[in-house]
N, CA, C and O atoms as a MOPAC input file, in Angstrom:
PM7 MOZYME 1SCF
protein

 N      1.26800 1    -1.31500 1     0.23900 1
 C      0.00200 1    -0.15600 1    -0.08800 1
 C      1.23500 1     1.65000 1    -0.03300 1
 O      2.18300 1     2.16100 1     0.56300 1
 N      0.25400 1     1.87900 1    -1.12900 1
 C      0.88100 1     3.78300 1    -0.72100 1
 C      0.12300 1     4.50000 1    -0.21600 1
 O     -1.09300 1     4.43400 1    -0.03700 1
 N      1.23900 1     5.57700 1     0.14900 1
 C      0.47200 1     6.97600 1     0.32300 1
 C      0.85500 1     7.62600 1    -0.81800 1
 O      1.95400 1     7.85200 1    -1.32400 1
 N     -1.05000 1     8.05600 1    -1.32900 1
 C     -0.79900 1     9.08700 1    -2.03800 1
 C     -1.32800 1    10.07300 1    -1.59000 1
 O     -2.29700 1    10.15800 1    -0.83600 1
 N     -0.14600 1    11.54800 1    -2.45100 1
 C     -0.64800 1    13.12100 1    -2.06100 1
 C     -1.84800 1    13.28200 1    -3.43700 1
 O     -2.10000 1    12.87000 1    -4.56900 1
 N     -2.46700 1    14.49200 1    -2.01700 1
 C     -3.38100 1    14.92700 1    -4.05500 1
 C     -3.93500 1    16.17300 1    -3.20500 1
 O     -4.03600 1    16.48200 1    -2.01800 1
 N     -4.18200 1    16.61700 1    -4.23100 1
 C     -4.67000 1    17.94000 1    -3.92800 1
 C     -6.31200 1    17.99800 1    -4.46400 1
 O     -6.68900 1    17.71200 1    -5.60100 1
 N     -6.93800 1    18.32700 1    -3.63200 1
 C     -8.77100 1    19.18600 1    -3.61800 1
 C     -8.81800 1    20.23400 1    -4.51100 1
 O     -8.29400 1    21.33000 1    -4.31600 1
 N     -9.64000 1    19.80400 1    -5.80500 1
 C     -9.99400 1    21.21800 1    -6.61100 1
 C    -10.83500 1    21.53200 1    -7.44400 1
 O    -10.24600 1    21.67200 1    -8.51600 1
 N    -11.97700 1    21.73800 1    -7.56200 1
 C    -13.31800 1    21.89400 1    -8.40000 1
 C    -14.15600 1    20.83400 1    -7.88800 1
 O    -15.22700 1    20.56400 1    -8.43100 1
 N    -13.63700 1    20.09000 1    -6.66100 1
 C    -14.49700 1    18.62600 1    -6.64600 1
 C    -13.84400 1    17.57600 1    -7.22800 1
 O    -14.57800 1    16.59200 1    -7.13800 1
 N    -12.54200 1    17.23500 1    -7.93000 1
 C    -11.79500 1    16.24600 1    -8.07500 1
 C    -10.51500 1    16.33400 1    -7.05300 1
 O     -9.78300 1    17.32200 1    -7.00900 1
 N    -10.36300 1    15.30200 1    -6.33200 1
 C     -8.94400 1    14.64800 1    -5.94200 1
 C     -7.73000 1    14.83100 1    -7.19500 1
 O     -7.83300 1    14.10800 1    -8.18600 1
 N     -6.76500 1    15.66700 1    -7.11700 1
 C     -5.85900 1    16.08300 1    -7.94300 1
 C     -4.79500 1    14.99000 1    -7.71700 1
 O     -4.96600 1    15.02700 1    -6.49800 1
 N     -4.02000 1    14.22400 1    -7.83100 1
 C     -2.37000 1    13.35200 1    -7.36700 1
 C     -1.77400 1    13.99100 1    -7.69400 1
 O     -2.23200 1    14.57900 1    -8.67400 1
 N     -0.09000 1    14.53300 1    -7.17800 1
 C      0.57900 1    15.18700 1    -7.30200 1
 C      1.25400 1    14.60700 1    -7.75800 1
 O      1.90400 1    15.41400 1    -8.42200 1
 N      1.78700 1    13.32900 1    -7.98300 1
 C      2.55300 1    12.13700 1    -8.67500 1
 C      2.05300 1    11.42500 1    -9.57000 1
 O      0.82400 1    11.46700 1    -9.63400 1
 N      2.86900 1    10.42600 1   -10.68400 1
 C      1.94000 1     9.61300 1   -11.17300 1
 C      1.23800 1     8.53900 1   -10.02700 1
 O      1.63100 1     8.25900 1    -8.89500 1
 N      0.32000 1     8.17000 1   -10.61000 1
 C     -0.60000 1     6.92400 1   -10.29900 1
 C     -0.16100 1     5.54900 1   -10.90500 1
 O     -0.12400 1     5.35300 1   -12.12000 1
 N      0.08600 1     4.85000 1   -10.20300 1
 C      0.12900 1     3.58300 1   -11.37600 1
 C     -0.99700 1     2.49800 1   -11.16000 1
 O     -0.58900 1     1.47200 1   -10.61600 1
 N     -2.55400 1     2.53800 1   -11.53500 1
 C     -3.46600 1     2.36300 1   -11.37700 1
 C     -4.48500 1     2.14300 1   -13.03600 1
 O     -4.97100 1     3.19600 1   -13.44900 1
 N     -4.75200 1     0.92800 1   -13.85000 1
 C     -5.96400 1     1.26400 1   -14.29400 1
 C     -6.99000 1     2.36500 1   -14.02300 1
 O     -7.52100 1     2.62700 1   -12.94300 1
 N     -7.17200 1     2.97300 1   -15.23500 1
 C     -7.78400 1     4.48300 1   -15.81500 1
 C     -9.25300 1     3.86000 1   -14.97600 1
 O     -9.20900 1     2.64500 1   -14.78300 1
 N    -10.65500 1     4.65000 1   -14.42100 1
 C    -11.53600 1     4.16500 1   -13.95100 1
 C    -11.54800 1     2.76900 1   -12.65500 1
 O    -12.50900 1     2.02500 1   -12.45700 1
 N    -10.15500 1     2.71900 1   -11.88800 1
 C    -10.46900 1     2.42600 1   -11.19300 1
 C    -10.63200 1     2.87600 1    -9.27300 1
 O     -9.95400 1     3.74300 1    -8.72100 1
 N    -11.75400 1     1.96400 1    -8.55200 1
 C    -12.32200 1     2.88900 1    -8.14100 1
 C    -11.69000 1     1.98900 1    -6.41700 1
 O    -11.71900 1     0.84000 1    -5.97600 1
 N    -11.18900 1     3.31600 1    -5.94600 1
 C    -10.62900 1     3.01100 1    -4.38600 1
 C    -11.04100 1     3.41000 1    -2.98400 1
 O    -12.24600 1     3.19800 1    -2.85100 1
 N    -10.71900 1     3.70200 1    -2.34400 1
 C    -11.00500 1     4.02500 1    -1.19000 1
 C    -10.21700 1     4.78100 1    -0.41100 1
 O     -9.08800 1     4.69800 1    -0.89500 1
 N    -10.20700 1     5.32000 1     0.32600 1
 C     -9.31700 1     6.51300 1     0.97700 1
 C    -10.54000 1     7.20800 1     2.27100 1
 O    -11.75400 1     7.40300 1     2.33900 1
 N     -9.25700 1     7.40500 1     3.19500 1
 C     -9.68800 1     8.90600 1     4.44500 1
 C     -8.91800 1    10.46300 1     3.95000 1
 O     -7.69600 1    10.59000 1     4.02800 1
 N     -9.57800 1    11.28500 1     3.57800 1
 C     -8.81400 1    12.16400 1     2.92900 1
 C     -8.18300 1    12.88000 1     4.50200 1
 O     -8.87300 1    13.00800 1     5.51300 1
 N     -7.48000 1    13.07200 1     4.44100 1
 C     -7.22300 1    14.05900 1     5.37100 1
 C     -5.95500 1    14.41000 1     5.18700 1
 O     -5.09200 1    13.73800 1     4.62300 1
 N     -5.81000 1    15.76900 1     5.79900 1
 C     -5.58900 1    17.62200 1     5.33000 1
 C     -3.73200 1    17.25400 1     5.68600 1
 O     -3.08100 1    16.42700 1     6.32400 1
 N     -3.53200 1    18.22200 1     4.98300 1
 C     -1.48600 1    17.96200 1     5.84100 1
 C     -1.71600 1    19.21300 1     6.79600 1
 O     -2.61400 1    19.73200 1     7.46100 1
 N     -0.67800 1    19.35100 1     6.54600 1
 C      0.17300 1    20.60300 1     7.79900 1
 C      0.42500 1    22.33800 1     6.32800 1
 O      0.33100 1    23.55900 1     6.45400 1
 N      0.80300 1    21.24200 1     4.95200 1
 C      1.67500 1    22.32900 1     4.20600 1
 C     -0.00100 1    22.74800 1     3.38100 1
 O      0.03200 1    23.96700 1     3.21800 1
 N     -0.78300 1    22.42700 1     3.07200 1
 C     -2.27900 1    23.35400 1     3.08700 1
 C     -2.30000 1    24.58000 1     3.79800 1
 O     -2.12300 1    25.60000 1     3.13300 1
 N     -2.51800 1    24.69800 1     5.24700 1
 C     -2.60700 1    25.91000 1     5.20300 1
 C     -1.41400 1    26.73500 1     4.91100 1
 O     -1.74400 1    27.77800 1     4.34700 1
 N      0.16000 1    26.59600 1     5.14700 1
 C      0.89500 1    26.51300 1     4.11500 1
 C      0.45600 1    27.63400 1     2.78400 1
 O      0.43600 1    28.86500 1     2.76000 1
 N      0.14700 1    26.66300 1     1.79200 1
 C     -0.01800 1    27.22900 1     0.09800 1
 C     -0.52600 1    27.96600 1     0.30300 1
 O     -0.13400 1    29.08300 1    -0.03500 1
 N     -2.25500 1    27.70400 1     1.29300 1
 C     -3.07000 1    29.22300 1     1.57000 1
 C     -2.81000 1    30.54300 1     1.69500 1
 O     -3.47900 1    31.46800 1     1.23600 1
 N     -2.10000 1    30.58300 1     2.15100 1
 C     -1.18300 1    32.07300 1     2.88100 1
 C     -0.16900 1    32.43500 1     1.66800 1
 O      0.37400 1    33.53700 1     1.73100 1
 N      0.13500 1    31.56600 1     0.53800 1
 C      1.30100 1    31.79400 1    -0.08000 1
 C      0.09700 1    32.66500 1    -1.51100 1
 O      0.06100 1    33.81500 1    -1.94700 1
 N     -0.76000 1    31.34100 1    -1.84800 1
 C     -1.68700 1    32.21100 1    -2.35900 1
 C     -2.21300 1    33.20200 1    -2.13900 1
 O     -2.30900 1    33.90200 1    -3.14700 1
 N     -2.82000 1    33.82500 1    -0.83600 1
 C     -3.66400 1    35.01200 1    -1.19000 1
 C     -2.76500 1    36.20200 1    -1.36300 1
 O     -3.16100 1    37.18600 1    -1.98800 1
 N     -1.26100 1    36.13100 1    -0.69500 1
 C     -0.22200 1    37.20600 1    -1.37900 1
 C      0.42100 1    36.98200 1    -2.74500 1
 O      1.45300 1    37.61700 1    -2.96200 1
 N      0.01600 1    36.27300 1    -3.57800 1
 C      0.16500 1    36.44500 1    -5.56900 1
 C     -1.41200 1    36.73300 1    -5.56100 1
 O     -2.06500 1    37.22300 1    -6.48300 1
 N     -1.67700 1    36.49000 1    -4.83700 1
 C     -3.39300 1    36.95000 1    -5.23400 1
 C     -3.67600 1    38.74900 1    -4.94700 1
 O     -4.47500 1    39.65100 1    -5.19800 1
 N     -2.71000 1    38.53600 1    -4.41900 1
 C     -3.39300 1    40.31200 1    -3.15800 1
 C     -2.46000 1    40.93000 1    -4.77800 1
 O     -3.11900 1    41.46900 1    -5.66800 1
 N     -0.80100 1    40.72200 1    -4.93300 1
 C     -0.38000 1    41.24600 1    -5.60700 1
 C     -0.91900 1    41.15700 1    -6.70200 1
 O     -0.76100 1    42.18500 1    -7.35900 1
 N     -1.25900 1    40.70000 1    -6.99800 1
 C     -1.89900 1    40.28500 1    -8.35300 1
 C     -3.27600 1    41.95600 1    -8.93100 1
 O     -3.45700 1    42.89800 1    -9.70300 1
 N     -3.88400 1    41.06900 1    -7.62400 1
 C     -5.14400 1    42.68700 1    -8.10700 1
 C     -4.68200 1    44.02500 1    -7.55300 1
 O     -5.35100 1    45.01300 1    -7.24900 1
 N     -3.37900 1    43.81100 1    -7.49900 1
 C     -3.21800 1    45.27800 1    -6.93800 1
 C     -2.10800 1    45.70600 1    -8.93100 1
 O     -1.96000 1    46.77200 1    -9.52800 1
 N     -1.61900 1    44.26400 1    -9.27100 1
 C     -1.64900 1    45.27300 1   -10.60800 1
 C     -2.86100 1    45.52000 1   -11.65600 1
 O     -2.75900 1    46.17300 1   -12.69400 1
 N     -4.24900 1    44.74700 1   -11.09400 1
 C     -5.38400 1    44.85100 1   -12.04000 1
 C     -5.50300 1    46.34800 1   -11.94900 1
 O     -5.35700 1    47.31900 1   -12.69100 1
 N     -5.75900 1    46.15200 1   -10.98800 1
 C     -6.10500 1    47.55600 1   -10.37500 1
 C     -5.15800 1    48.33900 1   -10.66400 1
 O     -5.14600 1    49.11500 1    -9.70800 1
 N     -4.14600 1    48.72200 1   -11.54100 1
 C     -3.18200 1    49.58200 1   -11.82500 1
 C     -3.90600 1    50.67100 1   -12.51500 1
 O     -3.82600 1    51.83800 1   -12.13000 1
 N     -4.59300 1    50.30800 1   -13.50400 1
 C     -4.96000 1    50.96000 1   -15.10400 1
 C     -4.11600 1    50.65700 1   -15.96000 1
 O     -4.18000 1    51.45700 1   -16.89400 1
 N     -3.01600 1    49.55600 1   -16.17000 1
 C     -2.16200 1    49.84800 1   -17.01800 1
 C     -2.89900 1    49.27700 1   -18.27500 1
 O     -3.23300 1    48.09800 1   -18.15900 1
 N     -3.22900 1    49.92300 1   -19.51300 1
 C     -4.15800 1    48.58500 1   -20.26000 1
 C     -3.38400 1    47.75000 1   -20.86100 1
 O     -3.87400 1    46.63000 1   -21.00800 1
 N     -1.81800 1    47.98900 1   -21.46100 1
 C     -1.05600 1    46.98000 1   -21.76700 1
 C     -0.27600 1    46.36300 1   -21.62300 1
 O      0.44700 1    46.32800 1   -22.61900 1
 N      0.06600 1    45.72800 1   -20.79000 1
 C      0.91400 1    45.13600 1   -19.56900 1
 C      1.62300 1    44.47600 1   -20.80100 1
 O      2.33000 1    45.33800 1   -21.32200 1
 N      1.70100 1    43.41100 1   -21.39900 1
 C      2.63800 1    42.99400 1   -23.03600 1
 C      3.44500 1    44.01600 1   -22.93200 1
 O      4.60600 1    43.78200 1   -22.59700 1
 N      2.98800 1    45.52600 1   -23.21700 1
 C      3.74600 1    46.25400 1   -23.99700 1
 C      4.89200 1    45.84900 1   -23.62600 1
 O      5.63800 1    45.18500 1   -24.34500 1
 N      5.32600 1    46.46100 1   -21.65600 1
 C      6.23600 1    46.43100 1   -21.11100 1
 C      6.05000 1    44.65900 1   -20.93300 1
 O      4.99300 1    44.10900 1   -20.62600 1
 N      7.26700 1    44.01300 1   -21.19200 1
 C      6.93200 1    42.96100 1   -20.80300 1
 C      8.86700 1    42.46200 1   -20.86800 1
 O      9.47200 1    41.61200 1   -20.21400 1
 N      9.23400 1    43.19000 1   -21.68000 1
 C     10.81400 1    42.54900 1   -21.19000 1
 C     11.44700 1    44.05200 1   -20.55300 1
 O     12.66900 1    44.00800 1   -20.41200 1
 N     10.88500 1    45.19300 1   -20.20300 1
 C     11.28900 1    46.18500 1   -19.08800 1
 C     12.62200 1    45.58100 1   -18.80200 1
 O     13.71100 1    46.08700 1   -19.07200 1
 N     12.30000 1    43.91900 1   -17.95800 1
 C     13.09400 1    44.05800 1   -16.33600 1
 C     14.16400 1    43.49500 1   -17.03200 1
 O     15.05200 1    43.16300 1   -16.24700 1
 N     14.49200 1    43.19900 1   -18.49400 1
 C     15.27500 1    42.55900 1   -19.15700 1
 C     16.51500 1    42.62000 1   -19.35900 1
 O     16.51500 1    43.54800 1   -20.16700 1
 N     18.05000 1    42.21400 1   -19.18800 1
 C     18.84800 1    42.77900 1   -19.55700 1
 C     19.19100 1    43.89800 1   -20.93600 1
 O     20.30700 1    44.40500 1   -21.05700 1

């Protein structure tokens, strides 16, 4: 028996690594949130806050400035 780590998204458990089972194999498991779940949520909150600020910046064409940071 092997432990499979997965992420729950949009009503589906998505494995984080390859699973060697035939397609449509029924499995039984008891979901147990890991400690990293809360850590990732905090990281994503920060990213969404930054993206939200850029979205509200009023910049119309961000693609035009894509390479500004390149040397």
